[in-house]
Structures are given as structure tokens and as C-alpha cells.
C-alpha positions in Angstrom: -19.6 -2.9 -4.0 -17.8 -3.8 -0.9 -14.2 -4.6 0.0 -13.3 -7.8 2.0 -11.7 -7.4 4.4 -13.0 -3.8 5.2 -10.0 -3.2 7.4 -6.4 -4.4 6.9 -3.4 -4.3 9.2 -0.1 -5.6 7.8 3.6 -5.6 8.5 5.9 -3.8 6.0 7.2 -6.1 3.4 4.3 -8.6 3.5 1.7 -9.1 0.8 -2.1 -9.3 1.3 -5.2 -9.8 -0.7 -8.4 -7.8 -0.8 -11.6 -9.0 -2.7 -13.8 -6.6 -4.5 -17.3 -7.9 -3.9 -20.6 -7.1 -5.7 -23.9 -7.9 -4.1 -27.5 -7.7 -5.2 -26.4 -7.8 -8.8 -28.9 -8.3 -11.6 -27.9 -9.4 -15.2 -24.2 -8.2 -14.9 -22.0 -8.7 -18.0 -19.1 -6.3 -17.4 -17.6 -4.5 -14.4 -15.4 -1.5 -15.1 -13.9 0.1 -11.9 -11.2 2.3 -10.6 -9.4 1.7 -7.3 -7.4 4.4 -5.6 -4.6 3.7 -3.1 -1.6 5.4 -1.5 1.4 4.4 -3.7 3.8 5.3 -0.8 2.2 2.6 1.3 1.1 0.0 -1.2 2.3 -1.7 -4.4 -0.1 -3.7 -6.6 1.4 -7.2 -7.0 -1.5 -8.9 -8.8 -5.1 -8.6 -10.0 -6.9 -11.9 -10.5 -10.5 -12.9 -11.4 -13.0 -13.5 -8.7 -15.7 -16.2 -9.0 -18.8 -14.0 -9.6 -18.6 -13.3 -13.4 -17.4 -16.9 -14.1 -20.0 -18.6 -11.9 -21.5 -20.5 -14.9 -18.1 -21.6 -16.2 -17.6 -18.8 -18.7 -14.1 -17.4 -19.2 -13.8 -13.8 -18.0 -11.5 -11.3 -19.7 -9.7 -9.3 -17.2 -7.9 -6.0 -18.2 -6.1 -3.8 -15.7 -3.7 -0.9 -15.8 -1.9 0.4 -12.7 -0.4 3.9 -12.4 1.9 3.5 -9.3 2.7 7.2 -9.4 -0.9 8.3 -8.7 -2.1 5.2 -7.0 -4.8 4.5 -9.6 -5.7 1.0 -10.7 -8.1 0.7 -13.6 -9.8 -2.7 -13.9 -12.4 -4.1 -16.3 -13.8 -7.7 -16.0 -16.0 -8.8 -18.9 -17.9 -12.0 -19.8 -17.4 -13.4 -23.3 -19.3 -12.0 -26.3 -22.8 -13.6 -26.5 -22.8 -14.7 -22.9 -25.7 -13.4 -20.8 -25.4 -11.5 -17.6 -25.1 -13.1 -14.1 -27.2 -12.3 -11.0 -26.4 -12.6 -7.3 -23.3 -11.7 -5.3 -19.6 -12.6 -5.2 -16.0 -11.5 -5.8 -15.4 -9.6 -9.0 -11.6 -9.5 -8.6 -9.0 -10.2 -6.0 -6.3 -7.6 -5.6 -2.9 -8.5 -4.1 -0.8 -5.7 -2.6 2.6 -5.5 -1.1 2.9 -3.3 2.0 5.8 -0.9 1.1 6.0 1.4 4.1 4.5 2.1 7.5 1.4 4.4 7.7 -2.3 4.6 7.4 -4.3 4.9 4.2 -7.4 3.7 2.4 -8.3 1.6 -0.6 -11.2 3.3 -2.4 -13.4 2.2 -5.3 -13.4 5.7 -6.7 -15.2 4.9 -9.9 -17.3 1.8 -10.2 -19.9 0.5 -12.5 -21.6 -2.5 -13.9 -23.0 -3.1 -17.4 -25.6 -5.5 -18.7 -25.2 -7.6 -21.9 -26.5 -4.6 -23.9 -23.8 -2.5 -22.3 -26.3 -0.4 -20.4 -25.1 1.0 -17.1 -26.3 -0.6 -13.9 -26.0 1.8 -10.9 -23.6 0.7 -8.1 -22.2 2.3 -5.0 -18.5 2.5 -4.3 -16.7 1.3 -1.1 -13.7 2.2 1.1 -11.4 -0.1 3.2 -8.9 1.2 5.7 -5.3 0.0 5.5 -2.7 0.2 8.3 0.9 -0.8 7.6 3.2 -1.3 10.6 
């Protein structure tokens, strides 16, 4: 996994997007992940599908749950039943945040995974992005 951009500087009150990218993927069917953020600095405004899992035109089911008291965002993106996995690299999801207050923090993929069409785990490595709100 990687976060794009890896470093963000925003003014208070503005919104910005961060893509969660997966590279070197082989036969990926579903991507469950958890993103941690500082809820004093950031508010989740939107979670939208990236292009990676739908690169062959398949509709992707996107489920997300945000706990804005702990700064924990759970996301699962899954291809349709019967669809095979995809290989390559690209954006899994795009996260849109609102900068609530000044300070410095991080966006961290604290738990991340990928699964093949048989729901077997594919090992992945998490990522961190720095966030500065002015």
C-alpha cells in the first residue's frame, strides 16, 4: 500500500483527497483495510471507489464505517461474486477529508489486507502519510 500524496499541507476548513494505492498486486478480489487519523484535525467527508478493482468494468462494492471519536475508518472494497481477481497497481479508494483544526498528524493504514477470489489472504504492507493543517 501507499498513500498519494504522501504528505499533505492544508488550510483549516478546506477539503482534500488522498488515494490509497496498491502496487504489485496479484489476483486481488477484495481489499479490507483500516485507516487511522487524528479526529481533532480531520473529518472524513467521503470514501469513493478507486479505479483498480473496477479496471475491467466490474462494479465494486464499497463498505465503510467511520468512528470519528477514535479516528478509525474501516473500509472494504470487493469485486462482484464470481468475478476473478485483478493484477497490477492503482487506486483502491479515494478518501476525502475536511481539515478541522490546525496541527500535525498522520494518516496511517493501520490494518490492511488483500484477498484473492478464494478469500485467501495476500500479504501487504501498510503506509503512513503526514498531514499538516495550518
